[in-house]
C-alpha positions in Angstrom: 0.0 0.0 0.0 1.3 3.5 -0.9 0.6 7.0 0.3 0.6 10.0 -2.0 2.1 13.2 -0.4 2.4 16.7 -1.7 5.7 18.5 -0.8 6.0 22.3 -1.0 9.4 24.0 -0.7 9.9 27.8 -0.9 13.3 29.5 -0.9 13.1 33.3 -0.8 15.9 35.8 -1.1 14.9 39.5 -0.5 17.4 42.3 -1.3 17.5 45.8 0.2 17.9 47.4 -3.2 17.6 46.6 -6.9 20.4 44.2 -7.8 21.6 42.3 -10.9 21.7 38.5 -10.5 24.3 36.4 -12.1 23.3 33.1 -13.6 21.7 30.9 -10.9 21.8 27.1 -10.8 18.9 25.4 -8.9 19.4 21.7 -8.0 15.9 21.0 -6.6 14.6 18.3 -9.0 14.6 14.7 -7.9 17.5 12.7 -9.4 16.8 10.2 -12.1 17.7 7.2 -9.9 15.3 8.1 -7.0 13.6 4.9 -5.9 10.6 6.9 -4.6 8.3 7.6 -7.5 7.7 11.3 -8.2 4.3 11.6 -9.8 4.4 15.3 -10.6 6.9 18.1 -10.3 6.7 21.9 -10.8 9.3 24.6 -10.4 8.2 28.2 -10.2 10.8 31.1 -10.4 10.2 34.7 -9.4 10.8 37.2 -10.9 8.8 35.9 -13.8 11.0 37.6 -16.4 13.8 35.1 -16.8 15.3 32.4 -19.0 15.5 28.8 -17.9 17.6 26.0 -19.3 17.2 22.5 -17.9 20.5 20.6 -17.9 22.1 17.5 -16.5 25.4 17.9 -14.9 28.3 15.5 -15.5 26.9 13.2 -12.8 23.4 13.1 -14.4 21.8 15.3 -11.8 19.0 17.7 -13.1 19.7 21.4 -12.7 17.9 24.5 -13.9 20.2 27.3 -15.1 18.4 30.7 -14.7 19.3 34.0 -16.4 17.6 37.3 -15.3 17.8 40.1 -17.8 16.6 42.8 -15.4 17.6 43.9 -11.9 15.3 42.6 -9.1 14.6 43.0 -5.4 13.9 39.4 -4.8 14.6 35.8 -6.0 12.1 33.2 -5.1 12.2 29.4 -5.9 9.0 27.3 -5.3 9.0 23.6 -5.7 5.8 21.6 -5.7 5.9 17.8 -6.1 3.8 14.8 -5.5 5.6 11.6 -4.3 4.3 8.0 -3.9 5.5 6.8 -0.5 5.5 3.0 -1.1 7.5 1.1 1.5 10.5 -0.8 0.1 13.1 -3.0 1.6 16.4 -1.1 1.4 18.2 -4.5 1.5 16.4 -5.8 -1.5 19.4 -6.0 -3.8 21.9 -8.5 -5.1 25.7 -8.3 -5.1 28.2 -9.7 -7.6 29.8 -12.8 -6.1 33.2 -11.1 -5.8 31.6 -8.2 -3.8 29.6 -10.3 -1.3 32.3 -10.0 1.3 34.6 -7.2 2.5 37.2 -6.5 1.3 36.7 -6.6 -2.5 38.1 -4.9 -5.5 36.3 -3.2 -8.3 36.9 -4.5 -11.8 39.4 -2.2 -13.6 36.9 -0.8 -16.1 34.4 -0.1 -13.3 37.1 1.5 -11.1 38.0 3.8 -13.9 34.4 5.1 -14.2 34.2 5.4 -10.4 37.5 7.3 -10.1 35.9 10.6 -8.9 34.2 8.7 -6.1 37.3 6.8 -5.0 39.6 9.8 -4.5 40.1 10.3 -0.8 40.9 13.6 0.9 44.4 13.8 2.6 44.5 11.6 5.6 44.7 13.8 8.7 45.6 12.5 12.2 42.0 12.4 13.5 40.7 10.4 10.5 43.8 8.1 10.6 43.0 7.3 14.3 39.3 6.8 13.5 40.2 4.4 10.6 42.4 2.4 12.9 39.4 1.7 15.1 37.3 0.2 12.3 37.1 -3.6 12.2 38.2 -4.6 8.6 38.0 -8.4 9.1 36.4 -10.3 6.3 32.7 -10.5 6.6 29.5 -10.0 4.5 29.5 -6.6 2.8 26.0 -5.6 4.0 26.8 -6.5 7.6 30.0 -4.4 7.4 28.1 -1.4 6.0 25.3 -1.7 8.6 27.9 -1.7 11.4 29.9 1.2 9.9 26.9 3.4 9.4 25.7 2.7 13.0 29.2 3.4 14.3 29.2 6.9 12.8 25.7 7.5 14.1 26.7 6.7 17.6 30.2 8.4 17.4 29.0 11.8 15.9 26.4 13.8 17.8 23.9 15.3 15.5 23.2 19.0 15.7 21.5 21.7 13.5 24.3 23.9 12.2 23.2 27.1 10.4 26.7 28.1 9.2 27.3 27.5 5.5 29.7 24.9 4.1 30.7 21.5 5.3 33.1 20.6 8.0 36.2 18.6 7.1 36.4 15.1 8.5 39.1 16.4 10.9 36.8 19.1 12.2 33.9 16.7 12.6 36.0 14.1 14.4 37.6 16.7 16.7 34.2 18.1 17.7 32.5 14.7 17.6 29.5 16.5 16.3 28.1 17.9 13.1 25.0 18.4 10.9 23.7 15.8 8.5 26.0 17.1 5.7 29.0 16.9 8.0 28.5 13.3 9.1 27.6 12.3 5.5 30.9 13.8 4.2 32.8 12.0 6.9 31.2 8.7 5.9 32.1 9.4 2.3 35.7 9.9 3.2 35.8 6.8 5.5 34.4 4.6 2.7 36.9 6.0 0.2 39.8 5.3 2.6 38.4 1.7 2.6 38.6 1.5 -1.2 34.8 1.8 -1.6 33.3 4.4 -4.1 31.1 6.9 -2.3 29.3 10.1 -3.1 27.6 12.9 -1.2 23.9 13.3 -1.6 21.6 16.3 -1.0 17.9 15.6 -1.0 14.5 15.8 0.6 13.7 13.6 3.6 10.0 13.0 4.2 9.0 11.5 7.5 5.3 10.4 8.1 3.7 9.9 11.4 3.0 6.2 12.0 -0.7 5.2 12.0 0.0 2.9 14.9 2.4 3.5 17.7 5.2 1.0 18.1 4.8 -1.4 21.0 8.5 -1.2 21.8 11.1 1.3 20.7 10.6 4.8 19.1 7.5 5.4 17.0 9.2 7.8 14.7 8.0 11.3 13.7 5.2 12.8 15.8 3.8 14.6 12.8 4.2 14.5 9.0 7.3 16.6 8.1 10.0 17.2 5.5 13.3 18.9 5.3 16.4 19.2 3.2 18.8 16.5 4.2 22.1 15.0 3.3 23.3 11.4 3.3 25.8 9.2 1.5 25.7 6.6 -1.3 28.2 3.7 -1.8 28.6 1.8 -5.1 28.3 -1.9 -4.8 28.9 -4.2 -7.8 25.6 -5.8 -8.8 23.5 -3.4 -6.7 24.6 0.0 -7.9 24.3 3.1 -5.6 23.0 2.3 -2.2 22.1 5.0 0.3 23.4 5.2 3.9 22.2 7.8 6.3 24.7 8.3 9.1 22.3 10.7 10.9 19.9 7.9 11.7 22.3 5.0 11.2 19.9 3.4 8.7 19.9 2.6 5.0 18.1 5.2 2.9 14.4 4.3 2.5 11.3 5.6 0.7 11.5 8.9 2.6 14.9 9.8 1.0 14.4 11.6 -2.3 17.9 12.5 -3.8 18.2 15.8 -5.6 22.0 15.9 -6.3 24.7 13.3 -5.9 28.2 14.5 -6.4 31.9 13.6 -5.6 32.1 16.9 -3.5 29.5 18.6 -1.4 30.0 21.9 -3.2 28.5 20.4 -6.3 25.3 19.6 -4.6 24.3 23.0 -3.3 20.5 23.5 -3.8 20.9 27.0 -5.1 24.1 28.6 -6.4 24.9 31.9 -8.1 26.2 35.4 -7.8 24.4 38.6 -6.8 25.3 42.3 -6.8 26.4 44.0 -3.6 23.5 44.3 -1.2 22.0 43.2 2.1 20.1 39.9 1.9 17.3 38.4 4.0 16.7 34.7 3.5 13.6 32.7 4.3 13.0 29.0 3.8 9.7 27.1 4.2 8.8 23.5 3.7 5.6 21.5 4.2 4.3 18.1 3.4 0.7 16.8 3.4 -1.0 13.5 2.5 -3.3 13.5 -0.5 -6.5 11.7 0.3 -8.0 10.1 -2.8 
């Protein structure tokens, strides 16, 4: 049984004077490989006088490139989409025989294509020490990834961090805390140090209130909600890209809708572009509701 939900996401920049906007790139359209079906999608841009060119970046993510011919006092992006929330088993995949156990090697041709996702950042002292504490003994690949994802979830305290940018793995391990994007970038780097191809994911996370409370353990969200979120994907031969969410310690499920998947977090920014000198006020609103048929 599936549930249809409508998601609305408004991003609004207001300027204290008329300014010229450089080309803006918006990465707020669900990625082609999203396992959650998107039944409809609409993107509204204000001011209305603009040129839009839909593209796919080198990593197959959708992006809208916007050009504004006239100065403006605001820039507003509104996303409306309808998604089909059908529960799926995140472990419902097969692995090539050679990849069923850790460690394994990618075939040479595959490794060449995955090169951007295999390149690790320089190994600092904090990350080196953390890697030394990871059990690398031979065992089933899925079991290893479950344990590693849960280890990061327990080791890194989640916090809401409003500052822009992503912490380095050294910063996250020193603080032992970070936002979803910080812990996800740390997991990407840990996986690459282990020889596994990994990429950073920016997307929507939809969490629906359970109809029946759990008899034991947490019942999940107290109300239907959505937000921008970040997680990680690892490439497994035979299965393809598999999502890991170190914020929850779980594999990505039907509530995870990827928007941009890139080798570096900077390539997954939801909105990117230049603006003339001014004071900017920023507002951001998201809502989700069930559609009753």
